Each structure stands twice: as structure tokens, then as C-alpha cells.
PDB file of N, CA, C and O in Angstrom:
ATOM      1  N   UNK A   1      60.736 123.980  91.003  1.00  0.00           N
ATOM      2  CA  UNK A   1      61.551 125.353  89.938  1.00  0.00           C
ATOM      3  C   UNK A   1      59.605 126.130  90.289  1.00  0.00           C
ATOM      4  O   UNK A   1      58.470 125.652  90.280  1.00  0.00           O
ATOM      5  N   UNK A   2      60.500 128.148  90.672  1.00  0.00           N
ATOM      6  CA  UNK A   2      59.053 128.614  90.089  1.00  0.00           C
ATOM      7  C   UNK A   2      58.415 128.943  89.475  1.00  0.00           C
ATOM      8  O   UNK A   2      58.933 129.620  88.587  1.00  0.00           O
ATOM      9  N   UNK A   3      56.909 128.795  89.383  1.00  0.00           N
ATOM     10  CA  UNK A   3      56.542 129.027  87.949  1.00  0.00           C
ATOM     11  C   UNK A   3      55.661 130.189  88.278  1.00  0.00           C
ATOM     12  O   UNK A   3      54.792 130.068  89.141  1.00  0.00           O
ATOM     13  N   UNK A   4      55.862 131.415  87.570  1.00  0.00           N
ATOM     14  CA  UNK A   4      54.503 132.621  87.731  1.00  0.00           C
ATOM     15  C   UNK A   4      53.757 132.536  86.413  1.00  0.00           C
ATOM     16  O   UNK A   4      54.005 131.885  85.399  1.00  0.00           O
ATOM     17  N   UNK A   5      52.662 133.468  86.743  1.00  0.00           N
ATOM     18  CA  UNK A   5      51.992 133.831  85.001  1.00  0.00           C
ATOM     19  C   UNK A   5      52.401 135.109  83.983  1.00  0.00           C
ATOM     20  O   UNK A   5      53.358 135.866  84.146  1.00  0.00           O
ATOM     21  N   UNK A   6      51.733 135.132  83.240  1.00  0.00           N
ATOM     22  CA  UNK A   6      52.127 136.057  81.845  1.00  0.00           C
ATOM     23  C   UNK A   6      52.287 137.179  82.555  1.00  0.00           C
ATOM     24  O   UNK A   6      53.471 137.451  82.751  1.00  0.00           O
ATOM     25  N   UNK A   7      51.216 138.208  83.179  1.00  0.00           N
ATOM     26  CA  UNK A   7      51.786 139.287  83.621  1.00  0.00           C
ATOM     27  C   UNK A   7      52.947 138.947  83.994  1.00  0.00           C
ATOM     28  O   UNK A   7      53.783 139.542  83.313  1.00  0.00           O
ATOM     29  N   UNK A   8      53.473 138.171  84.865  1.00  0.00           N
ATOM     30  CA  UNK A   8      54.793 138.697  85.954  1.00  0.00           C
ATOM     31  C   UNK A   8      55.465 138.231  84.911  1.00  0.00           C
ATOM     32  O   UNK A   8      56.661 138.481  85.064  1.00  0.00           O
ATOM     33  N   UNK A   9      55.208 137.566  83.736  1.00  0.00           N
ATOM     34  CA  UNK A   9      56.533 137.261  82.274  1.00  0.00           C
ATOM     35  C   UNK A   9      56.806 138.181  81.498  1.00  0.00           C
ATOM     36  O   UNK A   9      57.974 138.457  81.223  1.00  0.00           O
ATOM     37  N   UNK A  10      55.658 138.899  80.945  1.00  0.00           N
ATOM     38  CA  UNK A  10      55.600 140.300  80.375  1.00  0.00           C
ATOM     39  C   UNK A  10      56.398 141.073  80.443  1.00  0.00           C
ATOM     40  O   UNK A  10      57.091 141.514  79.526  1.00  0.00           O
ATOM     41  N   UNK A  11      56.416 141.498  82.173  1.00  0.00           N
ATOM     42  CA  UNK A  11      56.905 142.450  83.260  1.00  0.00           C
ATOM     43  C   UNK A  11      58.473 142.110  83.433  1.00  0.00           C
ATOM     44  O   UNK A  11      59.145 143.029  83.901  1.00  0.00           O
ATOM     45  N   UNK A  12      59.065 141.054  83.157  1.00  0.00           N
ATOM     46  CA  UNK A  12      59.520 140.723  83.141  1.00  0.00           C
ATOM     47  C   UNK A  12      60.963 140.837  81.838  1.00  0.00           C
ATOM     48  O   UNK A  12      62.137 141.120  82.078  1.00  0.00           O
ATOM     49  N   UNK A  13      60.235 140.455  80.281  1.00  0.00           N
ATOM     50  CA  UNK A  13      61.217 140.640  79.161  1.00  0.00           C
ATOM     51  C   UNK A  13      60.469 141.779  78.444  1.00  0.00           C
ATOM     52  O   UNK A  13      60.301 141.903  77.230  1.00  0.00           O
ATOM     53  N   UNK A  14      59.974 142.742  79.627  1.00  0.00           N
ATOM     54  CA  UNK A  14      59.849 144.311  78.920  1.00  0.00           C
ATOM     55  C   UNK A  14      58.458 144.380  77.909  1.00  0.00           C
ATOM     56  O   UNK A  14      58.425 145.354  77.158  1.00  0.00           O
ATOM     57  N   UNK A  15      57.418 143.506  77.846  1.00  0.00           N
ATOM     58  CA  UNK A  15      56.717 143.437  76.820  1.00  0.00           C
ATOM     59  C   UNK A  15      55.209 143.719  76.730  1.00  0.00           C
ATOM     60  O   UNK A  15      55.041 144.397  75.716  1.00  0.00           O
ATOM     61  N   UNK A  16      54.350 143.552  77.185  1.00  0.00           N
ATOM     62  CA  UNK A  16      52.557 143.446  76.954  1.00  0.00           C
ATOM     63  C   UNK A  16      51.987 142.245  76.942  1.00  0.00           C
ATOM     64  O   UNK A  16      51.942 141.458  75.997  1.00  0.00           O
ATOM     65  N   UNK A  17      51.562 142.125  77.992  1.00  0.00           N
ATOM     66  CA  UNK A  17      50.322 140.473  78.443  1.00  0.00           C
ATOM     67  C   UNK A  17      50.442 140.270  76.653  1.00  0.00           C
ATOM     68  O   UNK A  17      51.145 139.407  76.127  1.00  0.00           O
ATOM     69  N   UNK A  18      49.500 141.375  75.817  1.00  0.00           N
ATOM     70  CA  UNK A  18      49.011 141.194  75.201  1.00  0.00           C
ATOM     71  C   UNK A  18      50.220 140.801  73.878  1.00  0.00           C
ATOM     72  O   UNK A  18      50.072 139.844  73.118  1.00  0.00           O
ATOM     73  N   UNK A  19      51.297 141.685  73.831  1.00  0.00           N
ATOM     74  CA  UNK A  19      52.424 141.456  72.899  1.00  0.00           C
ATOM     75  C   UNK A  19      53.128 139.755  73.067  1.00  0.00           C
ATOM     76  O   UNK A  19      53.487 138.999  72.164  1.00  0.00           O
ATOM     77  N   UNK A  20      53.141 139.615  74.035  1.00  0.00           N
ATOM     78  CA  UNK A  20      53.232 137.509  74.400  1.00  0.00           C
ATOM     79  C   UNK A  20      52.882 136.723  74.224  1.00  0.00           C
ATOM     80  O   UNK A  20      53.492 135.730  73.827  1.00  0.00           O
ATOM     81  N   UNK A  21      51.072 136.888  74.573  1.00  0.00           N
ATOM     82  CA  UNK A  21      50.803 136.186  73.649  1.00  0.00           C
ATOM     83  C   UNK A  21      49.992 136.372  71.833  1.00  0.00           C
ATOM     84  O   UNK A  21      49.379 135.529  71.178  1.00  0.00           O
ATOM     85  N   UNK A  22      50.252 137.454  71.583  1.00  0.00           N
ATOM     86  CA  UNK A  22      50.749 137.251  69.819  1.00  0.00           C
ATOM     87  C   UNK A  22      51.425 137.046  69.778  1.00  0.00           C
ATOM     88  O   UNK A  22      51.727 137.048  68.585  1.00  0.00           O
ATOM     89  N   UNK A  23      52.862 136.520  70.830  1.00  0.00           N
ATOM     90  CA  UNK A  23      53.620 135.562  69.343  1.00  0.00           C
ATOM     91  C   UNK A  23      54.069 134.576  69.553  1.00  0.00           C
ATOM     92  O   UNK A  23      54.944 133.938  68.968  1.00  0.00           O
ATOM     93  N   UNK A  24      53.274 134.310  70.741  1.00  0.00           N
ATOM     94  CA  UNK A  24      52.675 132.487  71.121  1.00  0.00           C
ATOM     95  C   UNK A  24      52.172 132.294  69.763  1.00  0.00           C
ATOM     96  O   UNK A  24      52.754 131.726  68.839  1.00  0.00           O
ATOM     97  N   UNK A  25      50.676 132.999  69.756  1.00  0.00           N
ATOM     98  CA  UNK A  25      49.846 132.291  68.721  1.00  0.00           C
ATOM     99  C   UNK A  25      50.466 132.875  66.971  1.00  0.00           C
ATOM    100  O   UNK A  25      50.678 132.252  65.930  1.00  0.00           O
ATOM    101  N   UNK A  26      50.534 133.674  67.177  1.00  0.00           N
ATOM    102  CA  UNK A  26      51.930 133.973  65.841  1.00  0.00           C
ATOM    103  C   UNK A  26      52.768 132.448  65.600  1.00  0.00           C
ATOM    104  O   UNK A  26      52.473 131.534  64.830  1.00  0.00           O
ATOM    105  N   UNK A  27      53.654 132.536  66.347  1.00  0.00           N
ATOM    106  CA  UNK A  27      53.991 130.873  65.810  1.00  0.00           C
ATOM    107  C   UNK A  27      53.733 129.140  66.246  1.00  0.00           C
ATOM    108  O   UNK A  27      54.368 128.087  66.300  1.00  0.00           O
ATOM    109  N   UNK A  28      52.551 129.600  66.464  1.00  0.00           N
ATOM    110  CA  UNK A  28      51.576 128.237  66.410  1.00  0.00           C
ATOM    111  C   UNK A  28      51.252 128.629  64.929  1.00  0.00           C
ATOM    112  O   UNK A  28      51.020 127.801  64.048  1.00  0.00           O
ATOM    113  N   UNK A  29      51.264 130.030  64.750  1.00  0.00           N
ATOM    114  CA  UNK A  29      49.527 129.956  63.068  1.00  0.00           C
ATOM    115  C   UNK A  29      50.290 129.287  61.747  1.00  0.00           C
ATOM    116  O   UNK A  29      51.518 129.358  61.804  1.00  0.00           O
ATOM    117  N   UNK A  30      50.067 129.032  61.276  1.00  0.00           N
ATOM    118  CA  UNK A  30      50.803 128.449  59.485  1.00  0.00           C
ATOM    119  C   UNK A  30      51.355 129.455  58.883  1.00  0.00           C
ATOM    120  O   UNK A  30      52.032 129.288  57.869  1.00  0.00           O
ATOM    121  N   UNK A  31      51.026 131.314  59.727  1.00  0.00           N
ATOM    122  CA  UNK A  31      52.282 132.073  59.322  1.00  0.00           C
ATOM    123  C   UNK A  31      53.052 132.197  59.701  1.00  0.00           C
ATOM    124  O   UNK A  31      53.599 133.294  59.596  1.00  0.00           O
ATOM    125  N   UNK A  32      53.714 131.027  60.500  1.00  0.00           N
ATOM    126  CA  UNK A  32      55.519 130.427  61.299  1.00  0.00           C
ATOM    127  C   UNK A  32      55.879 129.591  59.636  1.00  0.00           C
ATOM    128  O   UNK A  32      55.086 128.820  59.096  1.00  0.00           O
ATOM    129  N   UNK A  33      57.426 130.037  58.987  1.00  0.00           N
ATOM    130  CA  UNK A  33      57.534 128.833  58.871  1.00  0.00           C
ATOM    131  C   UNK A  33      58.588 128.699  59.017  1.00  0.00           C
ATOM    132  O   UNK A  33      59.472 129.283  58.391  1.00  0.00           O
ATOM    133  N   UNK A  34      58.845 127.244  60.581  1.00  0.00           N
ATOM    134  CA  UNK A  34      60.118 126.754  61.342  1.00  0.00           C
ATOM    135  C   UNK A  34      61.200 126.784  60.527  1.00  0.00           C
ATOM    136  O   UNK A  34      62.053 127.510  61.036  1.00  0.00           O
ATOM    137  N   UNK A  35      61.664 126.184  59.173  1.00  0.00           N
ATOM    138  CA  UNK A  35      62.732 125.960  58.646  1.00  0.00           C
ATOM    139  C   UNK A  35      63.544 127.505  58.124  1.00  0.00           C
ATOM    140  O   UNK A  35      64.707 127.734  57.793  1.00  0.00           O
ATOM    141  N   UNK A  36      62.107 128.540  58.256  1.00  0.00           N
ATOM    142  CA  UNK A  36      63.133 129.527  57.638  1.00  0.00           C
ATOM    143  C   UNK A  36      63.374 130.451  58.904  1.00  0.00           C
ATOM    144  O   UNK A  36      64.300 131.259  58.839  1.00  0.00           O
ATOM    145  N   UNK A  37      62.481 130.372  60.229  1.00  0.00           N
ATOM    146  CA  UNK A  37      63.218 130.890  61.003  1.00  0.00           C
ATOM    147  C   UNK A  37      64.359 129.745  61.958  1.00  0.00           C
ATOM    148  O   UNK A  37      64.804 130.006  63.075  1.00  0.00           O
ATOM    149  N   UNK A  38      64.458 129.303  61.682  1.00  0.00           N
ATOM    150  CA  UNK A  38      65.194 128.356  62.850  1.00  0.00           C
ATOM    151  C   UNK A  38      66.392 128.852  62.995  1.00  0.00           C
ATOM    152  O   UNK A  38      66.955 128.933  64.087  1.00  0.00           O
ATOM    153  N   UNK A  39      67.014 129.326  61.612  1.00  0.00           N
ATOM    154  CA  UNK A  39      68.090 130.221  61.300  1.00  0.00           C
ATOM    155  C   UNK A  39      68.494 131.096  62.434  1.00  0.00           C
ATOM    156  O   UNK A  39      69.543 131.127  63.078  1.00  0.00           O
ATOM    157  N   UNK A  40      67.293 131.870  62.527  1.00  0.00           N
ATOM    158  CA  UNK A  40      67.163 133.085  63.478  1.00  0.00           C
ATOM    159  C   UNK A  40      67.101 133.252  64.424  1.00  0.00           C
ATOM    160  O   UNK A  40      66.704 134.327  64.874  1.00  0.00           O
ATOM    161  N   UNK A  41      67.699 131.630  65.599  1.00  0.00           N
ATOM    162  CA  UNK A  41      66.721 130.759  66.691  1.00  0.00           C
ATOM    163  C   UNK A  41      65.173 131.685  67.072  1.00  0.00           C
ATOM    164  O   UNK A  41      64.748 132.198  68.107  1.00  0.00           O
ATOM    165  N   UNK A  42      64.771 131.604  66.013  1.00  0.00           N
ATOM    166  CA  UNK A  42      63.639 132.857  66.733  1.00  0.00           C
ATOM    167  C   UNK A  42      62.673 130.628  67.270  1.00  0.00           C
ATOM    168  O   UNK A  42      62.173 129.876  66.434  1.00  0.00           O
ATOM    169  N   UNK A  43      62.784 130.384  68.601  1.00  0.00           N
ATOM    170  CA  UNK A  43      61.584 129.756  69.385  1.00  0.00           C
ATOM    171  C   UNK A  43      61.446 129.775  70.633  1.00  0.00           C
ATOM    172  O   UNK A  43      62.211 129.770  71.597  1.00  0.00           O
ATOM    173  N   UNK A  44      60.050 129.805  70.433  1.00  0.00           N
ATOM    174  CA  UNK A  44      59.416 130.503  72.433  1.00  0.00           C
ATOM    175  C   UNK A  44      59.065 128.388  72.772  1.00  0.00           C
ATOM    176  O   UNK A  44      58.614 127.328  72.337  1.00  0.00           O
ATOM    177  N   UNK A  45      59.812 129.193  73.993  1.00  0.00           N
ATOM    178  CA  UNK A  45      59.426 127.224  75.049  1.00  0.00           C
ATOM    179  C   UNK A  45      58.732 126.804  75.202  1.00  0.00           C
ATOM    180  O   UNK A  45      58.164 127.448  76.084  1.00  0.00           O
ATOM    181  N   UNK A  46      58.047 125.812  74.912  1.00  0.00           N
ATOM    182  CA  UNK A  46      56.857 124.627  75.229  1.00  0.00           C
ATOM    183  C   UNK A  46      56.197 126.130  76.792  1.00  0.00           C
ATOM    184  O   UNK A  46      56.635 126.590  77.846  1.00  0.00           O
ATOM    185  N   UNK A  47      54.769 126.307  75.756  1.00  0.00           N
ATOM    186  CA  UNK A  47      53.171 126.597  76.739  1.00  0.00           C
ATOM    187  C   UNK A  47      53.233 125.561  78.053  1.00  0.00           C
ATOM    188  O   UNK A  47      53.064 124.368  77.801  1.00  0.00           O
ATOM    189  N   UNK A  48      53.404 125.852  79.079  1.00  0.00           N
ATOM    190  CA  UNK A  48      52.649 125.287  79.667  1.00  0.00           C
ATOM    191  C   UNK A  48      51.547 126.084  80.348  1.00  0.00           C
ATOM    192  O   UNK A  48      51.515 127.315  80.369  1.00  0.00           O
ATOM    193  N   UNK A  49      50.291 124.960  81.125  1.00  0.00           N
ATOM    194  CA  UNK A  49      48.455 126.050  80.966  1.00  0.00           C
ATOM    195  C   UNK A  49      49.078 125.372  82.458  1.00  0.00           C
ATOM    196  O   UNK A  49      49.951 124.508  82.376  1.00  0.00           O
ATOM    197  N   UNK A  50      48.567 125.823  83.816  1.00  0.00           N
ATOM    198  CA  UNK A  50      47.456 125.263  85.185  1.00  0.00           C
ATOM    199  C   UNK A  50      45.960 124.785  84.717  1.00  0.00           C
ATOM    200  O   UNK A  50      45.264 125.065  83.741  1.00  0.00           O
ATOM    201  N   UNK A  51      45.784 123.936  85.859  1.00  0.00           N
ATOM    202  CA  UNK A  51      44.328 123.669  85.088  1.00  0.00           C
ATOM    203  C   UNK A  51      43.130 124.647  85.459  1.00  0.00           C
ATOM    204  O   UNK A  51      42.041 124.296  85.914  1.00  0.00           O
ATOM    205  N   UNK A  52      43.543 125.934  85.177  1.00  0.00           N
ATOM    206  CA  UNK A  52      42.561 127.107  84.609  1.00  0.00           C
ATOM    207  C   UNK A  52      42.872 127.586  83.402  1.00  0.00           C
ATOM    208  O   UNK A  52      42.421 128.677  83.052  1.00  0.00           O
ATOM    209  N   UNK A  53      43.656 126.876  82.617  1.00  0.00           N
ATOM    210  CA  UNK A  53      44.495 127.351  81.548  1.00  0.00           C
ATOM    211  C   UNK A  53      45.082 128.539  81.498  1.00  0.00           C
ATOM    212  O   UNK A  53      44.949 129.282  80.525  1.00  0.00           O
ATOM    213  N   UNK A  54      45.770 128.829  82.511  1.00  0.00           N
ATOM    214  CA  UNK A  54      46.096 130.381  82.987  1.00  0.00           C
ATOM    215  C   UNK A  54      47.816 129.293  82.019  1.00  0.00           C
ATOM    216  O   UNK A  54      48.226 128.133  82.075  1.00  0.00           O
ATOM    217  N   UNK A  55      48.314 130.743  81.174  1.00  0.00           N
ATOM    218  CA  UNK A  55      50.456 130.285  81.171  1.00  0.00           C
ATOM    219  C   UNK A  55      50.636 131.045  82.040  1.00  0.00           C
ATOM    220  O   UNK A  55      50.298 132.085  82.604  1.00  0.00           O
ATOM    221  N   UNK A  56      51.850 129.479  81.949  1.00  0.00           N
ATOM    222  CA  UNK A  56      53.065 129.546  83.080  1.00  0.00           C
ATOM    223  C   UNK A  56      54.134 129.995  82.796  1.00  0.00           C
ATOM    224  O   UNK A  56      54.295 130.101  81.581  1.00  0.00           O
ATOM    225  N   UNK A  57      55.170 130.395  83.563  1.00  0.00           N
ATOM    226  CA  UNK A  57      56.256 130.437  82.766  1.00  0.00           C
ATOM    227  C   UNK A  57      56.981 130.444  83.810  1.00  0.00           C
ATOM    228  O   UNK A  57      56.472 130.535  84.927  1.00  0.00           O
ATOM    229  N   UNK A  58      58.490 130.334  83.591  1.00  0.00           N
ATOM    230  CA  UNK A  58      59.637 130.277  84.680  1.00  0.00           C
ATOM    231  C   UNK A  58      60.687 131.311  84.074  1.00  0.00           C
ATOM    232  O   UNK A  58      60.579 131.901  82.999  1.00  0.00           O
ATOM    233  N   UNK A  59      61.843 131.414  85.101  1.00  0.00           N
ATOM    234  CA  UNK A  59      62.826 132.097  84.907  1.00  0.00           C
ATOM    235  C   UNK A  59      63.118 131.974  83.263  1.00  0.00           C
ATOM    236  O   UNK A  59      62.744 132.705  82.346  1.00  0.00           O
ATOM    237  N   UNK A  60      64.110 130.499  83.251  1.00  0.00           N
ATOM    238  CA  UNK A  60      64.529 129.734  81.998  1.00  0.00           C
ATOM    239  C   UNK A  60      63.543 130.171  80.431  1.00  0.00           C
ATOM    240  O   UNK A  60      63.789 130.240  79.227  1.00  0.00           O
ATOM    241  N   UNK A  61      62.171 130.422  81.462  1.00  0.00           N
ATOM    242  CA  UNK A  61      61.160 130.605  80.120  1.00  0.00           C
ATOM    243  C   UNK A  61      61.839 131.787  79.337  1.00  0.00           C
ATOM    244  O   UNK A  61      62.560 131.879  78.344  1.00  0.00           O
ATOM    245  N   UNK A  62      61.275 132.644  80.242  1.00  0.00           N
ATOM    246  CA  UNK A  62      62.087 134.351  80.448  1.00  0.00           C
ATOM    247  C   UNK A  62      63.103 134.683  79.522  1.00  0.00           C
ATOM    248  O   UNK A  62      62.821 135.095  78.397  1.00  0.00           O
ATOM    249  N   UNK A  63      64.123 134.553  79.866  1.00  0.00           N
ATOM    250  CA  UNK A  63      65.388 134.053  78.830  1.00  0.00           C
ATOM    251  C   UNK A  63      65.295 133.293  77.583  1.00  0.00           C
ATOM    252  O   UNK A  63      66.262 133.647  76.908  1.00  0.00           O
ATOM    253  N   UNK A  64      64.702 132.541  77.030  1.00  0.00           N
ATOM    254  CA  UNK A  64      64.656 131.974  75.663  1.00  0.00           C
ATOM    255  C   UNK A  64      63.917 132.933  75.250  1.00  0.00           C
ATOM    256  O   UNK A  64      64.363 133.513  74.260  1.00  0.00           O
ATOM    257  N   UNK A  65      62.668 133.412  75.775  1.00  0.00           N
ATOM    258  CA  UNK A  65      61.761 135.113  75.448  1.00  0.00           C
ATOM    259  C   UNK A  65      62.305 135.676  75.035  1.00  0.00           C
ATOM    260  O   UNK A  65      61.954 135.937  73.885  1.00  0.00           O
ATOM    261  N   UNK A  66      63.266 136.187  75.404  1.00  0.00           N
ATOM    262  CA  UNK A  66      63.697 137.111  75.694  1.00  0.00           C
ATOM    263  C   UNK A  66      65.051 137.347  74.140  1.00  0.00           C
ATOM    264  O   UNK A  66      65.576 138.364  73.688  1.00  0.00           O
ATOM    265  N   UNK A  67      65.181 135.819  73.737  1.00  0.00           N
ATOM    266  CA  UNK A  67      66.086 135.749  72.580  1.00  0.00           C
ATOM    267  C   UNK A  67      65.078 135.940  72.048  1.00  0.00           C
ATOM    268  O   UNK A  67      64.808 136.982  71.450  1.00  0.00           O
ATOM    269  N   UNK A  68      64.179 134.761  72.191  1.00  0.00           N
ATOM    270  CA  UNK A  68      63.268 135.122  70.998  1.00  0.00           C
ATOM    271  C   UNK A  68      62.765 137.049  70.400  1.00  0.00           C
ATOM    272  O   UNK A  68      62.673 137.487  69.253  1.00  0.00           O
ATOM    273  N   UNK A  69      62.543 137.771  71.768  1.00  0.00           N
ATOM    274  CA  UNK A  69      62.455 139.023  70.977  1.00  0.00           C
ATOM    275  C   UNK A  69      64.126 139.556  70.315  1.00  0.00           C
ATOM    276  O   UNK A  69      64.281 139.988  69.173  1.00  0.00           O
ATOM    277  N   UNK A  70      64.867 139.447  70.998  1.00  0.00           N
ATOM    278  CA  UNK A  70      65.940 140.063  69.775  1.00  0.00           C
ATOM    279  C   UNK A  70      66.254 140.081  69.037  1.00  0.00           C
ATOM    280  O   UNK A  70      66.902 140.903  68.388  1.00  0.00           O
ATOM    281  N   UNK A  71      65.668 138.592  68.790  1.00  0.00           N
ATOM    282  CA  UNK A  71      66.242 138.221  66.895  1.00  0.00           C
ATOM    283  C   UNK A  71      65.194 138.134  66.215  1.00  0.00           C
ATOM    284  O   UNK A  71      65.074 137.820  65.031  1.00  0.00           O
ATOM    285  N   UNK A  72      63.923 138.595  67.453  1.00  0.00           N
ATOM    286  CA  UNK A  72      63.125 139.009  65.937  1.00  0.00           C
ATOM    287  C   UNK A  72      62.748 139.747  65.274  1.00  0.00           C
ATOM    288  O   UNK A  72      62.072 140.599  65.849  1.00  0.00           O
ATOM    289  N   UNK A  73      62.882 139.905  63.941  1.00  0.00           N
ATOM    290  CA  UNK A  73      62.869 141.236  62.638  1.00  0.00           C
ATOM    291  C   UNK A  73      61.508 141.113  62.594  1.00  0.00           C
ATOM    292  O   UNK A  73      60.638 140.257  62.755  1.00  0.00           O
ATOM    293  N   UNK A  74      61.745 143.377  62.055  1.00  0.00           N
ATOM    294  CA  UNK A  74      60.576 144.250  61.857  1.00  0.00           C
ATOM    295  C   UNK A  74      60.090 143.519  60.560  1.00  0.00           C
ATOM    296  O   UNK A  74      61.015 143.281  59.783  1.00  0.00           O
ATOM    297  N   UNK A  75      58.842 143.104  60.144  1.00  0.00           N
ATOM    298  CA  UNK A  75      58.376 142.497  59.880  1.00  0.00           C
ATOM    299  C   UNK A  75      58.088 141.220  59.984  1.00  0.00           C
ATOM    300  O   UNK A  75      57.806 140.934  58.820  1.00  0.00           O
ATOM    301  N   UNK A  76      57.960 140.161  60.672  1.00  0.00           N
ATOM    302  CA  UNK A  76      58.079 139.332  59.904  1.00  0.00           C
ATOM    303  C   UNK A  76      56.632 138.454  60.958  1.00  0.00           C
ATOM    304  O   UNK A  76      56.564 137.324  61.440  1.00  0.00           O
ATOM    305  N   UNK A  77      56.022 139.193  60.960  1.00  0.00           N
ATOM    306  CA  UNK A  77      55.151 138.546  61.616  1.00  0.00           C
ATOM    307  C   UNK A  77      53.311 139.374  60.629  1.00  0.00           C
ATOM    308  O   UNK A  77      52.234 138.786  60.521  1.00  0.00           O
ATOM    309  N   UNK A  78      53.631 140.681  60.164  1.00  0.00           N
ATOM    310  CA  UNK A  78      52.881 141.317  59.407  1.00  0.00           C
ATOM    311  C   UNK A  78      52.505 140.370  58.326  1.00  0.00           C
ATOM    312  O   UNK A  78      51.936 141.122  57.535  1.00  0.00           O
ATOM    313  N   UNK A  79      52.480 139.437  57.920  1.00  0.00           N
ATOM    314  CA  UNK A  79      51.160 138.698  57.093  1.00  0.00           C
ATOM    315  C   UNK A  79      50.235 138.416  58.088  1.00  0.00           C
ATOM    316  O   UNK A  79      49.076 138.810  57.961  1.00  0.00           O
ATOM    317  N   UNK A  80      50.836 137.354  59.729  1.00  0.00           N
ATOM    318  CA  UNK A  80      50.039 137.414  60.111  1.00  0.00           C
ATOM    319  C   UNK A  80      49.565 138.431  60.938  1.00  0.00           C
ATOM    320  O   UNK A  80      48.608 137.995  61.577  1.00  0.00           O
ATOM    321  N   UNK A  81      49.884 139.949  61.294  1.00  0.00           N
ATOM    322  CA  UNK A  81      49.235 140.707  62.245  1.00  0.00           C
ATOM    323  C   UNK A  81      47.767 141.713  61.203  1.00  0.00           C
ATOM    324  O   UNK A  81      46.686 142.254  61.437  1.00  0.00           O
ATOM    325  N   UNK A  82      48.700 141.444  60.013  1.00  0.00           N
ATOM    326  CA  UNK A  82      47.202 141.677  58.841  1.00  0.00           C
ATOM    327  C   UNK A  82      45.594 141.351  58.873  1.00  0.00           C
ATOM    328  O   UNK A  82      44.525 141.954  58.782  1.00  0.00           O
ATOM    329  N   UNK A  83      45.989 140.293  59.021  1.00  0.00           N
ATOM    330  CA  UNK A  83      45.482 138.990  58.844  1.00  0.00           C
ATOM    331  C   UNK A  83      44.202 139.011  60.106  1.00  0.00           C
ATOM    332  O   UNK A  83      42.987 139.129  59.945  1.00  0.00           O
ATOM    333  N   UNK A  84      45.063 138.834  61.500  1.00  0.00           N
ATOM    334  CA  UNK A  84      44.034 138.986  62.915  1.00  0.00           C
ATOM    335  C   UNK A  84      43.811 139.424  63.337  1.00  0.00           C
ATOM    336  O   UNK A  84      43.064 139.083  64.254  1.00  0.00           O
ATOM    337  N   UNK A  85      44.206 140.703  63.153  1.00  0.00           N
ATOM    338  CA  UNK A  85      44.086 142.154  64.192  1.00  0.00           C
ATOM    339  C   UNK A  85      43.742 143.462  64.065  1.00  0.00           C
ATOM    340  O   UNK A  85      43.779 144.207  65.044  1.00  0.00           O
TER     341      UNK A  85
END
């Protein structure tokens, strides 16, 4: 299975590298309440990293992240963004 970096993944998804990283930070933060968002199918694939710590993605991951992007509604990350931006 081919793996590639965050720059290519972000390009395939149609977002910036910053946005993709921010989604993962939010997803792992205390502001993401799994029970509330599971109903919206807001799931990011498990993050893989290489030996240098770089994020790695596959084409299946890209499709899962596209679903996440489509199900993410305006305002869901508001509290997180206010505190961490």
C-alpha cells in the first residue's frame, strides 16, 4: 500500500496542510466529544508517522478524510479555534 506525506494528502482532499493538521489536533483535543459527533460520521483515520515523525497517509485515508470534511459542520471547531489560534 502506497503511503505519502501530508502535502499530497491535503492536495488530494482540497485543503491546506494547516487545515489537515488542525483537524487532527481538534480530533484529539478535549473539545471533540466523540459521542456527540459519532452520529455525524466524524472519524479521522488513525494517524501514521514515519521514523522522522512525519504524517503518512494512504488513498483510503484520503477518502475517509473527505467524508470527515463533508460531515464537518460550521461552528463545530469554534471553541477549539478560539483557544488555540
